[in-house]
C-alpha positions in Angstrom: 0.0 0.0 0.0 1.3 3.5 -0.9 -0.1 7.0 -0.6 -0.6 9.0 -3.8 1.4 12.2 -4.0 4.7 13.5 -2.8 5.8 13.9 0.8 7.5 17.1 1.9 11.4 17.3 1.5 13.1 16.0 4.6 10.1 14.1 5.8 10.4 10.4 6.5 8.6 8.3 4.0 6.0 6.0 5.5 6.6 2.2 5.1 3.8 0.1 3.6 3.1 -1.6 7.0 2.9 1.8 8.7 0.4 3.0 6.2 -1.6 -0.2 6.7 -1.9 0.8 10.4 -4.4 3.6 9.7 -7.2 3.7 12.3 -10.5 2.4 10.9 -12.1 5.8 11.1 -9.6 7.2 8.6 -9.0 4.1 6.5 -10.4 6.0 3.5 -7.1 8.0 3.2 -5.3 7.3 -0.1 -3.3 10.5 -0.7 -0.7 12.6 1.2 -3.1 15.5 1.1 -5.8 13.6 2.8 -3.4 12.3 5.4 -2.2 15.8 6.1 -5.8 16.9 6.6 -6.5 14.0 9.0 -3.4 14.6 11.0 -4.0 18.3 11.2 -7.5 17.6 12.7 -5.9 15.4 15.3 -3.3 18.0 16.1 -6.0 20.7 16.4 -7.5 18.5 19.2 -4.0 18.3 20.8 -3.7 22.1 20.6 -7.0 22.6 22.4 -5.8 20.3 25.2 -2.4 22.0 25.3 -4.0 25.4 25.7 -6.0 24.1 28.7 -3.2 22.2 30.3 -1.7 23.6 33.5 1.9 24.5 34.0 4.2 21.5 34.9 7.7 21.1 36.2 10.7 20.9 33.9 11.6 17.4 35.1 8.2 16.0 34.0 8.5 17.4 30.5 12.1 16.3 29.8 11.3 12.6 29.7 10.6 10.1 26.9 7.4 9.1 28.7 6.1 12.6 28.3 7.2 12.7 24.6 5.6 9.3 23.9 2.3 10.5 25.4 2.4 13.7 23.5 3.0 11.9 20.2 0.0 9.6 20.9 -2.2 12.6 21.7 -1.2 14.3 18.5 -1.6 11.3 16.1 -3.5 8.6 18.0 -6.8 9.3 16.0 -4.9 8.5 12.8 -2.3 5.8 13.5 -2.3 2.7 15.6 1.4 3.0 16.1 1.1 6.5 17.6 3.1 6.8 20.8 5.4 3.9 19.8 9.1 4.3 19.0 10.1 2.9 15.6 11.2 -0.7 15.2 13.3 -0.3 12.1 16.4 1.6 11.0 16.4 4.6 8.7 18.6 5.6 5.7 19.7 8.7 7.7 23.3 9.3 8.8 22.1 10.9 12.1 19.0 8.9 13.1 19.6 6.5 15.9 19.5 2.7 15.2 16.2 1.5 16.5 17.8 -0.6 19.1 19.4 2.5 20.6 16.4 4.9 20.6 15.5 4.6 24.3 19.1 4.9 25.4 19.7 7.9 23.1 16.5 9.6 24.2 17.5 9.2 27.9 20.9 10.8 27.2 19.1 13.6 25.2 16.8 14.5 28.1 19.7 14.3 30.6 21.7 16.7 28.4 18.7 19.1 28.2 18.2 19.0 32.0 21.9 19.7 32.5 21.7 22.7 30.2 18.7 24.1 32.0 19.7 23.5 35.6 23.3 22.5 36.2 25.5 24.1 33.6 27.7 27.0 34.8 25.8 29.3 32.3 22.3 27.8 31.8 20.9 28.4 28.3 17.9 30.6 27.7 14.5 28.9 27.5 14.4 29.7 23.8 17.8 28.1 23.1 16.9 25.1 25.3 13.7 24.6 23.3 15.5 24.9 20.0 18.2 22.4 21.0 15.5 20.0 22.4 13.7 20.2 19.1 16.8 19.6 17.0 18.1 16.7 19.1 14.7 14.9 18.9 14.6 15.3 15.1 18.1 14.0 15.0 17.3 10.8 16.9 14.1 10.4 14.9 12.4 8.2 17.5 9.0 7.7 15.9 8.1 6.2 12.5 6.7 9.6 11.5 5.7 13.0 13.0 9.1 13.6 14.6 9.3 17.2 13.5 5.7 18.1 14.6 6.1 16.3 17.9 9.5 17.9 18.7 8.1 21.3 17.8 5.1 20.6 20.1 7.2 19.6 23.1 9.5 22.7 22.5 6.4 25.0 22.6 5.0 23.1 25.6 8.3 23.7 27.4 8.2 27.4 26.6 4.5 28.0 27.4 3.9 25.6 30.3 7.2 25.4 32.1 8.9 28.7 31.4 5.7 30.7 30.9 7.1 32.6 27.9 5.8 32.9 24.3 6.0 29.9 22.1 8.0 29.8 18.9 6.7 31.3 15.6 8.4 28.5 13.5 8.6 30.8 10.5 4.8 31.4 10.7 4.2 28.7 8.1 2.9 25.1 7.8 6.2 23.2 7.9 4.5 20.0 6.9 4.1 21.3 3.3 6.6 22.0 0.6 7.7 25.7 0.4 10.4 28.3 1.0 9.8 28.3 4.8 10.3 24.5 5.0 13.5 24.8 3.0 14.8 27.5 5.4 13.8 25.3 8.4 15.6 22.3 7.0 18.7 24.4 6.4 18.6 25.6 10.0 18.4 21.9 11.2 21.4 21.0 9.0 23.5 23.8 10.4 22.5 22.7 13.9 23.7 19.2 13.0 27.2 20.9 12.7 26.8 22.6 16.1 25.7 26.0 14.9 22.2 26.9 16.2 22.1 30.5 15.1 20.1 30.0 11.8 17.6 27.6 13.5 17.1 30.1 16.4 16.4 32.9 14.0 13.9 30.8 12.2 12.2 29.6 15.4 11.8 33.0 17.0 
């Protein structure tokens, strides 16, 4: 089974067995456009929940348990595998082997906690959120939706932990092809080399 149409540049193509795991309520989906619409409706429900959520402690957000629950809340109406780490490797030089995802995510969250609380010069909430987003994308823990989920946890961190404004993310739909997505991907690629300046400019 395959979806008709082209997925956005930089997006992880869905495998046939992943596409076959559509929820019965959305089993009518046959194109990428229809899939984007169904996922957007699910994410809108997540956004309504997020806006009503109370503030939480940093240590509760910087965990893979929180990220897993967030992914399931964002995509659980569409995919049966929502909230599950991937069980296969990717053709991506940075993505973690699937057998190392849990270990790498644990290290990732420990690193973010250190930057926020223990480092001699703790980073700003905005830099912490950008670094968190980039590192999750780099590990690529889920079969799909890694960019959207990592942007969501970054915004949750800013709004519900630090009580500051969420990122603008270029004021664009980054799930679709366009100039803003190209700039976003370029920012992530520079972050891969340790330079977060371009990504930070894009996020803010």
